[in-house]
C-alpha positions in Angstrom: 45.1 98.0 -38.6 44.0 94.5 -38.1 41.8 93.8 -35.0 41.8 90.2 -33.8 38.7 88.9 -32.1 39.1 87.5 -28.6 37.3 84.2 -27.9 34.2 84.8 -25.7 34.5 83.4 -22.3 32.0 82.1 -19.8 32.3 83.0 -16.2 30.7 82.4 -12.8 30.1 85.7 -11.0 30.4 85.6 -7.2 30.4 88.2 -4.4 33.3 88.6 -2.0 33.4 91.5 0.3 30.2 92.7 -1.4 31.9 93.1 -4.8 31.3 91.0 -7.9 34.2 88.8 -9.1 34.1 86.7 -12.3 35.8 83.4 -12.3 36.3 81.4 -15.7 34.2 78.4 -15.7 37.1 76.4 -16.9 38.4 76.5 -13.3 35.0 76.4 -11.5 33.7 73.0 -10.5 30.7 73.7 -8.2 29.3 75.7 -5.4 28.9 73.7 -2.0 27.2 74.7 1.2 29.6 74.1 4.0 28.4 71.7 6.7 31.7 71.6 8.6 35.3 72.4 8.3 38.2 70.9 10.3 40.6 73.6 11.6 44.4 72.8 10.7 46.8 73.8 13.6 49.6 76.1 12.5 48.0 76.9 9.2 48.1 80.4 7.7 45.0 82.6 8.5 43.7 82.4 5.0 43.2 78.7 5.4 39.9 78.4 7.3 40.2 74.5 7.6 39.6 71.5 5.4 36.4 70.0 4.2 35.4 66.6 3.0 33.8 66.7 -0.4 32.5 63.2 -1.4 35.7 61.6 0.1 38.2 64.3 -1.0 39.9 66.5 1.4 39.8 70.2 0.1 41.5 73.2 1.7 38.9 76.1 2.4 40.4 79.5 1.8 39.1 82.8 3.0 40.4 85.0 0.0 38.7 88.4 1.1 41.4 89.7 3.6 44.0 88.6 0.9 42.3 90.9 -1.5 41.9 93.8 1.1 38.1 93.2 1.2 35.8 93.1 4.3 34.5 89.9 5.5 30.8 89.7 5.7 29.1 87.1 8.1 27.3 84.4 6.1 23.5 84.5 6.1 22.4 81.2 6.7 25.0 78.4 6.0 28.3 79.4 4.5 28.9 78.7 0.8 32.2 78.0 -1.1 33.2 77.9 -4.7 35.2 74.8 -5.7 38.0 75.6 -8.1 40.3 73.2 -9.8 43.5 73.6 -12.1 46.4 71.7 -13.0 45.5 68.8 -10.5 44.9 71.2 -7.6 41.6 71.7 -5.9 40.5 74.3 -3.2 37.1 75.7 -2.0 37.1 79.6 -1.6 34.3 81.0 0.7 31.9 83.2 -1.3 28.8 85.2 -0.2 26.7 84.5 -3.1 26.4 83.6 -6.7 25.3 86.3 -9.0 25.5 84.5 -12.3 26.6 81.3 -13.7 26.3 79.5 -17.1 23.7 77.2 -15.8 21.6 80.1 -14.2 21.1 81.6 -17.9 19.2 78.5 -19.1 
């Protein structure tokens, strides 16, 4: 039997609903502190609003209810993980970052 080695992946580990989630760093851009979001009338409940990130408008998503997880109130200012793939970008609310490739230096 031949076992093929899987390439190692680097991940950013964050908490959602008090549980850890790993996101491939290929899709991760940065963690931002939310100063303000603008609500979008008629938007689905998962869309908290939009934010301005250095001149770019990004949707801000609350993924915890979509995953069946409880929403914990932010301690201090809310944080979001900015994700990008195939030309699409969005910010997902997170509770905290547990580990990232840059934190291991």
